[in-house]
N, C-alpha and C positions, 0 to 999 in steps of 0.2 A: 693834824689840823682839826679844830673843833667843828662839830656839825653846825650847819647853817639852817636857820628857820626863817620863814616869812612871817613877820609880825607887823601889820599895817600901822599899829599905834606906836611903834618904836621910833620916835622922831627925835629923841634927845636922851642924854644920860640921866641916870637917877630915876627912871620910870619903872613902875611895876606893870608889865604888859601881859595880857593873856593871849596865848596863841590861838589862831583859828582852830576849829575842831579837827580839821584834817591834819594840820601841822602837829597839834597836840597828840593826836592818835599815832602819828608816825614816830614822834619822840618817845612816847610811852610804850606802845605795843610792838613797834618794829625794832627800834633802836634800844629799847629797855633802859633808857636813861632815868636816873633818880634825882631827887633833890640834891643840890650841891654840884651837879655836873656843870662843867664849863661849856658854853655854847656861843654861837654868834647869831645875831638877829639883824634883819634888814627890813625896811618899811616899804620897799618897792618904789620909793621916790628918790632914791640915791643916798639914803643914810644907812649906815651899818655900825653895829656896836658889838663889843664883847658882852657877855652876860652870864648870869648864874641862874640855874633852875632853882626856884624857891619852893614851888609846890607841884606835885603830880598826884592827882586824885580823880575821882569820877566827875568832878565839876570842871576839870580842865587842867591846863598847864600854865603856871605863872612864872615869868622870867624878869629879873631885874637887869636893866641895861646899865653897863659900866662904861668902859672907855670907848670913844669913837674909833672906828677903823676906816682907813682910806680904802674905798672900794675900787674895783676894776674900773678904769677910765672908760667912759662912754665915748663912742665915735663922735668926732667933731661934726660930721655930716649926719643929720637926723634923717633916717630913711623910713618912709612909710611904704610898706609892702602891700600893694593892693592885688590880691590874688583871687581869681575866680574859684568859687567853691568846687571841689573835686569830688568824684564819686567815692563811695565807701568811707574809710577813715583816712584817706590820703591827706586831707587838710590838717589833720592832727600832726602829721609829720612836718608839714610846711610850717605850722606854728612853732613846733619844737625847734626846728633848725634855724628859723628866722630869728627867734629870740636868742638862741645860742650865739648867733653871728653878731647880734647887736642892733637890730632894727629898733626903731622907737615906737612903731605902731604897726598893727596888722589890720587891714580892711578887707573883709570878705566881700566878693563881688558876685552879683547875679547877672549872667550874660545870656546872649541868645542861645548859646550851645551848652549852658549849664544843665547837666542831667542829674539833678538832685531834687527829691520831693520837697514841696513847699513846707511840709511839717518839719522836715529836718533842717531847713534853712532858717525858719522863723521861730522855732521853739527855743525856750530858754536853755534847754538841756545841752544843745550843741555849743552855745556860747559859753556856758558855765564850764563845760569840758575843756574848751580851748583856753579859758582863763586859768584853769588848774594846770594845764600843760605849760602855759607861759610861766607860771610860778615855779613849777618843777624845773623848767629849763633855765630860768634865771638862777635858781639855787645851784644847779649843777655847773653852770658856766662861771659862777662867781660874780654875776651882776647884782647890783643893789637896786636896779631899776627893773620893774616889771612893765613891759610895753602894754599899751592900751590895745585891747582886742575889740574892734568895733562890731556893730550889728551888720548883717548883710544888707548891702544897698545895690541898686541897679547900676550897671556900667554907665548908662546915660547920665545919671545924676553925678557919678563920680568924675566922669570926664569933664563936666562943666564946673564942678565945685572944687576940684583939687587945687590946693593953694601952694604947692611946692614951688620953690625957686626953679627947679628943674623937674619936669614931668616926662617920664619915659615910658613908652609902651613897647614891650617885647613882642615881636612877631615871628612867625615861623619862617624858615628859609624859603625864599621864593614868593612869599606873600606880597612883597612890595619890592620890585627891583631897585627902587631908589633908596632903600634903607641902607644905612651904614652899619658897621659892626659896633657893638656896645663899647669895645675898647677905644673907639674913636673919641669917646667923651674925655679921654685922658688929655686931649689938647685944650680942654676948657678948664678954667679955674674951678676948684671944688665948690659946690653950692653949700649953703647952710642947711637947706632942707631939700630933699628929693623925694618924689613919689615914683615908684616903679610898679607898673601894672602888668600882670601876667594873666593869660587866658586859660580856659579849661581844656580838657582833653581834645575837644573838637576844634579848638582854635577860635580866633575872632571871626565874626561875620564881616562881610564887606561893608555893611552899614556902620559897624562899630569902628572899623579902620577909617572910614571917611569922617565920622564924627570926631575921632581923635585928631585927625589932620586939621579939621575945622577949628577945634579948640586949642590948637597950637602945641599939641604934644609932639615929642620927638620920637619917631618910630625907629627902632633899632632891632638888630638880630644878634644872636650869639655866634652865628657862623653858619656853616654849610650843613651841619648835622641837625636832625630833628630829635630833640630830647623828650623824655617823659615829662608830663606836665608837673609832676611832683618833684622832679629833679631840677627844673629850670630855676626855681627860687634860690636854691643854694648856689648854683653856678653864677647867677646874675648878681646876687648880693655880694658874694665873695669877690667877684671881679671888680665891682664898683668900689668896695672897701679897699681893695689892693691899689687900684689906680689913684684913689684919693689918699693913699698913705695911711690907711687905718688897719692894715694887716701886717 
């Protein structure tokens, strides 16, 4: 199979598009492809094409878009993953896996128990790294859509602003005895858009749980076991996609 590259300008056939610098460097320096090589390009908005490398030089890589390619189908349920920013580089893994599974957007959250320096949260370097990871994961998984990676926002703002047809807050076992299991959502018709919010290593504060209830969020748990914060997104998104017939 031809190598795939992210080319935001590749929106139709018959275009001469220049790869972003990082993509061009990967084509030239890592894969050692030359002019005339057959490749595939996608624009991150759902369009994908076969293409031919026209030029490879110090100024960059130019590709001609040829025939349209039917990309991997996107899930019918658009899932926004709202994940509290985790310590270290764990959020990198969350972004990689969430994009691979098919989420439509990732929203980093700042919560009462978020233990990450402000500079790491609000600097452009973190978001730019997450965006690069999203592109790489889309390339690897065959998606022609690169999900939106938002800027970190407070959980209070997110709870009140979320516009999902279904808004779900994952809680730890025992945090709320009235919570049902996530798989109980299988009894409901699949929504068109769902927002799934997950907390940090320290879990949600009592105030955040109360705010979620007040805002009409559905509080659920994955079951009796307490999972690592960076493992919950994969488990939760996978289960939702399964019960909605997307896996």
